[in-house]
C-alpha positions as CSV (number, residue, x, y, z in Angstrom):
1,M,41.4,-10.1,40.5
2,P,40.4,-13.9,39.2
3,D,40.4,-14.4,35.6
4,W,36.7,-14.8,35.5
5,L,35.9,-11.7,36.9
6,D,37.8,-9.8,35.0
7,V,36.2,-11.1,31.4
8,G,33.1,-10.1,33.4
9,L,33.9,-7.1,33.7
10,R,35.9,-6.3,30.1
11,S,32.3,-7.8,29.2
12,I,30.5,-5.4,30.7
13,L,32.8,-2.4,30.0
14,F,32.9,-3.5,26.3
15,I,29.1,-3.8,25.7
16,A,29.0,-0.3,27.0
17,I,31.0,0.9,24.3
18,L,29.6,-0.9,21.8
19,F,26.2,0.3,22.5
20,L,27.2,4.1,22.6
21,M,29.1,3.4,19.1
22,T,25.9,1.2,17.3
23,K,24.2,4.6,18.8
24,L,26.2,6.9,17.4
25,L,26.8,5.4,13.8
26,G,22.6,4.9,13.8
27,S,20.6,2.3,12.9
28,K,22.0,1.7,9.2
29,Q,24.5,-0.3,11.1
30,I,21.8,-2.6,11.8
31,S,19.8,-2.3,8.8
32,Q,22.0,-1.9,5.7
33,L,25.2,-2.0,5.7
34,S,27.9,-1.1,2.6
35,F,31.1,-3.1,1.9
36,F,33.1,-0.7,4.2
37,E,30.7,-0.4,7.2
38,Y,30.4,-4.1,6.4
39,I,34.0,-4.3,6.9
40,S,34.0,-2.6,10.0
41,G,31.7,-4.0,11.9
42,I,33.6,-7.5,11.4
43,T,36.6,-5.8,13.3
44,I,35.3,-4.2,15.9
45,G,33.7,-7.4,16.7
46,S,36.8,-9.2,16.1
47,V,38.5,-6.5,18.4
48,A,35.9,-6.5,21.3
49,A,36.0,-10.2,21.7
50,E,39.8,-10.8,21.9
51,V,40.2,-8.1,24.3
52,I,37.2,-9.8,26.6
53,T,38.3,-13.2,26.4
54,G,42.1,-12.4,25.8
55,V,42.6,-11.6,29.7
56,D,46.6,-10.2,29.2
57,G,45.4,-8.0,27.0
58,N,45.2,-4.4,27.2
59,I,42.2,-2.7,27.3
60,L,43.1,0.5,26.2
61,H,44.9,-0.2,22.9
62,G,41.3,-2.1,22.4
63,I,39.4,1.0,23.2
64,V,41.8,2.9,20.5
65,V,40.9,0.4,18.5
66,L,37.1,1.0,18.7
67,I,37.2,4.3,18.5
68,V,39.4,4.9,15.7
69,F,37.4,2.0,13.2
70,G,34.1,3.8,15.2
71,G,35.4,7.2,14.0
72,I,36.4,6.4,10.5
73,T,32.8,4.9,10.0
74,Y,31.4,7.9,11.5
75,A,33.4,10.0,8.7
76,V,32.5,7.7,5.5
77,D,29.2,8.2,6.8
78,V,29.3,11.9,6.9
79,I,31.4,12.3,3.6
80,S,28.9,10.2,1.9
81,L,26.3,12.4,2.8
82,K,27.7,15.3,1.2
83,S,29.2,13.3,-1.8
84,K,28.1,11.7,-4.2
85,K,31.6,9.8,-5.8
86,F,32.3,8.9,-2.2
87,R,29.3,7.1,-1.6
88,D,29.8,5.1,-4.6
89,I,33.0,4.2,-4.1
90,A,32.3,3.4,-0.5
91,E,29.0,1.9,-0.5
92,G,29.1,0.6,-3.9
93,K,26.8,0.9,-6.6
94,S,23.0,-0.7,-7.5
95,S,23.8,-3.4,-10.3
96,I,20.5,-3.9,-13.1
97,F,20.4,-7.8,-13.3
98,I,17.3,-7.6,-15.6
99,K,16.0,-4.8,-18.0
100,D,13.2,-4.2,-20.4
101,G,12.7,-8.3,-19.4
102,K,16.2,-9.1,-20.2
103,V,19.3,-10.7,-18.0
104,M,21.5,-9.1,-17.8
105,E,24.7,-11.8,-18.4
106,D,27.3,-8.8,-18.3
107,S,25.9,-7.9,-15.0
108,L,25.5,-11.2,-12.9
109,K,29.6,-11.7,-13.8
110,K,30.4,-8.7,-12.7
111,E,28.5,-9.0,-9.1
112,H,29.7,-13.0,-9.4
113,Y,25.8,-13.7,-9.4
114,T,24.4,-17.5,-10.9
115,I,21.7,-18.0,-12.5
116,D,20.4,-20.1,-9.7
117,D,21.3,-17.2,-7.6
118,L,19.1,-14.6,-9.1
119,N,15.8,-17.2,-9.3
120,S,16.5,-17.7,-5.7
121,L,16.5,-13.8,-5.3
122,L,13.4,-13.5,-7.2
123,R,12.0,-15.8,-5.6
124,K,12.0,-14.1,-2.3
125,K,10.0,-11.2,-4.1
126,N,7.5,-14.1,-4.7
127,V,8.7,-14.1,-8.4
128,F,9.0,-17.7,-10.1
129,K,9.5,-16.3,-13.6
130,V,12.2,-14.4,-14.9
131,A,10.0,-13.5,-17.9
132,D,6.8,-11.9,-15.5
133,V,10.0,-9.4,-14.8
134,E,10.2,-6.0,-16.5
135,F,13.4,-4.6,-14.4
136,A,15.2,-5.8,-11.6
137,V,18.1,-3.9,-10.0
138,L,20.8,-5.4,-7.2
139,E,21.2,-2.8,-4.3
140,P,24.7,-2.1,-2.7
141,N,23.2,-4.2,0.2
142,G,22.0,-7.0,-1.7
143,D,18.5,-6.5,-1.9
144,L,16.9,-7.2,-5.1
145,N,14.3,-4.6,-6.5
146,V,12.0,-5.7,-9.0
147,L,9.1,-4.4,-10.8
148,L,7.1,-6.8,-12.5
149,K,5.1,-6.3,-16.4
150,K,2.2,-4.6,-16.2
151,E,0.6,-7.4,-17.3
152,N,1.7,-8.8,-14.3
153,Q,1.0,-6.1,-11.6
154,P,-1.6,-6.6,-9.0
155,I,-4.7,-4.9,-10.1
156,T,-5.3,-1.3,-7.8
157,P,-8.7,0.4,-7.3
158,K,-6.7,3.2,-9.1
159,D,-6.6,0.6,-11.9
160,L,-10.2,0.3,-11.5
161,H,-10.8,4.1,-11.5
162,L,-12.3,3.9,-7.6
163,K,-12.5,6.1,-4.6
164,V,-11.0,4.7,-1.3
165,A,-10.6,5.8,2.0
166,N,-6.9,6.9,3.1
167,E,-5.4,4.3,5.7
168,K,-4.2,5.5,8.9
169,V,-1.7,3.8,11.7
170,P,-4.4,1.8,13.7
171,Q,-4.1,3.2,16.8
172,T,-3.6,0.3,20.3
173,V,-5.5,1.0,22.4
174,I,-5.4,-1.8,24.7
175,M,-1.8,-4.0,25.7
176,D,-1.3,-6.9,27.5
177,G,-5.2,-5.9,29.2
178,K,-4.2,-1.9,30.1
179,I,-5.9,0.8,28.4
180,L,-3.1,3.2,26.9
181,D,-5.0,6.6,27.3
182,S,-3.3,8.4,24.8
183,S,-4.0,6.4,21.9
184,L,-7.3,6.6,22.5
185,T,-6.9,10.1,22.5
186,H,-5.3,9.6,19.4
187,A,-8.0,7.4,17.7
188,Q,-10.2,10.4,19.1
189,K,-12.0,7.9,20.9
190,N,-12.7,7.9,24.9
191,R,-13.4,5.0,27.7
192,E,-16.6,5.1,27.8
193,W,-17.3,4.7,24.2
194,L,-14.5,1.8,24.1
195,D,-16.2,0.2,27.3
196,V,-19.3,0.0,25.0
197,E,-16.9,-1.6,22.5
198,L,-15.9,-4.3,24.5
199,K,-19.6,-5.2,25.7
200,K,-20.4,-5.8,22.5
201,L,-18.0,-8.0,21.6
202,G,-18.7,-9.5,25.0
203,V,-15.5,-9.5,26.6
204,M,-13.7,-8.5,29.9
205,L,-10.7,-5.8,30.0
206,D,-8.9,-8.1,31.7
207,N,-9.1,-11.0,29.1
208,V,-7.5,-8.7,26.3
209,F,-4.6,-8.9,24.9
210,L,-4.3,-5.9,22.8
211,A,-6.8,-4.3,21.1
212,Q,-6.7,-1.7,18.1
213,V,-8.4,0.9,16.4
214,D,-8.5,1.6,13.1
215,S,-8.6,4.4,10.3
216,Y,-12.8,4.0,10.2
217,G,-13.6,3.5,13.9
218,Q,-13.4,-0.1,13.8
219,L,-12.2,-1.9,16.7
220,T,-10.2,-5.5,16.6
221,V,-9.3,-7.5,20.1
222,D,-7.1,-10.4,20.2
223,L,-7.9,-12.2,23.6
224,Y,-5.3,-14.1,25.5
225,D,-8.0,-17.3,25.6
226,D,-7.1,-18.1,22.2
227,K,-9.9,-20.6,22.3
228,I,-12.4,-17.9,22.3
229,N,-13.6,-16.6,19.0
230,V,-14.4,-13.1,19.1
231,P,-17.7,-11.9,16.6
232,S,-15.9,-9.7,14.0
233,P,-18.1,-6.3,14.2
234,Q,-20.8,-6.4,11.6
235,Q,-22.4,-2.2,12.0
236,K,-21.0,-1.2,9.3
237,P,-22.1,-3.7,6.7
238,L,-25.4,-4.2,8.3
239,L,-25.3,-0.2,7.8
240,M,-24.7,-0.4,4.0
241,T,-27.1,-3.2,3.6
242,M,-29.9,-1.1,5.1
243,I,-29.2,2.0,3.1
244,K,-29.0,-0.1,-0.2
245,K,-32.5,-1.8,0.3
246,S,-34.1,1.6,1.4
247,Q,-32.7,2.7,-2.3
248,A,-34.1,-0.5,-3.5
249,D,-37.9,-0.1,-2.0
250,L,-37.9,3.9,-2.9
251,E,-37.2,2.6,-6.7
252,S,-40.3,-0.2,-6.1
253,F,-42.2,2.5,-4.6
254,A,-41.7,4.7,-7.9
255,T,-42.9,1.3,-10.5
256,Q,-46.0,1.0,-7.9
257,T,-47.5,4.6,-8.2
258,E,-49.6,5.9,-10.6
259,A,-49.2,9.3,-9.3
260,E,-46.5,11.1,-11.4
261,D,-45.8,13.5,-8.4
262,A,-45.0,10.5,-5.9
263,K,-43.2,8.1,-8.5
264,Q,-40.4,11.7,-9.1
265,M,-40.4,12.0,-5.6
266,Y,-39.4,8.4,-5.0
267,L,-37.0,8.6,-8.0
268,K,-35.5,12.0,-6.5
269,N,-34.7,10.5,-3.4
270,S,-33.4,6.7,-5.3
271,K,-31.1,8.8,-6.7
272,K,-29.8,10.8,-3.5
273,L,-29.6,7.7,-1.3
274,K,-27.5,6.2,-4.7
275,E,-24.8,8.8,-4.6
276,V,-24.8,8.4,-0.7
277,I,-23.9,4.7,-1.1
278,N,-21.2,5.4,-3.7
279,L,-19.6,8.4,-1.1
280,L,-20.1,5.8,1.6
281,T,-18.8,2.4,0.2
282,P,-15.1,3.2,0.9
283,Y,-16.2,3.8,4.4
284,L,-18.2,0.8,4.6
285,N,-17.5,-2.0,2.4
286,G,-17.0,-4.0,6.0
């Protein structure tokens, strides 16, 4: 058999083996590697490359090595799930780099990190001043998680005691110009509704690259032709404007009339519309 054909067949065989091993070991192997998984991954890749390119090598020996390393890695993962002590040994422990706003120099030295390394990790979290950090911990996979001081944290609606509507996962209802009926069903919409919304935006289905329905039932589209500007739907902001105008008109009518009964009626209904505005603001804020 020609060498090039032998290498090609070995490559196909080991791609299949490595794919099956990765599926067995789970997505953790390609996302968050522990110390042991890092070593195992390098070894498995090196063995596979050596057996593939080494024409005179023994394929069976290479397969045995991969199976052994894959089996040990799988066993380590299983044991780690059941034993905290074993998990600390195999995967490592978290290290606190900043505590109560103070840099832990001993932890930096233990992990062989310099202050420049720490600053680099902080900048990746959009933090440029160590003084802004209340707590920072280095995870076993090398990620740095940061908790800002209270005064440096972004303000949330909860801080302002505002009620907001719950967000749901947007449903992709059109992809590559094709309607996804299952996503339409999840969004509690149908094709007739979709046709009407597309006509409102003035776009054709064939020109839609991507269309999604958000948790408020709003349709947004992205077209193949990037030169076409699609207007943002304004129905909800306009509806809120109309309600606010009606509420303001009722208050104005109450000040203009001299009839006490009419004044009380206007004020009563104005108050009701005010409650409606407060209730619908999270949904009709545009």
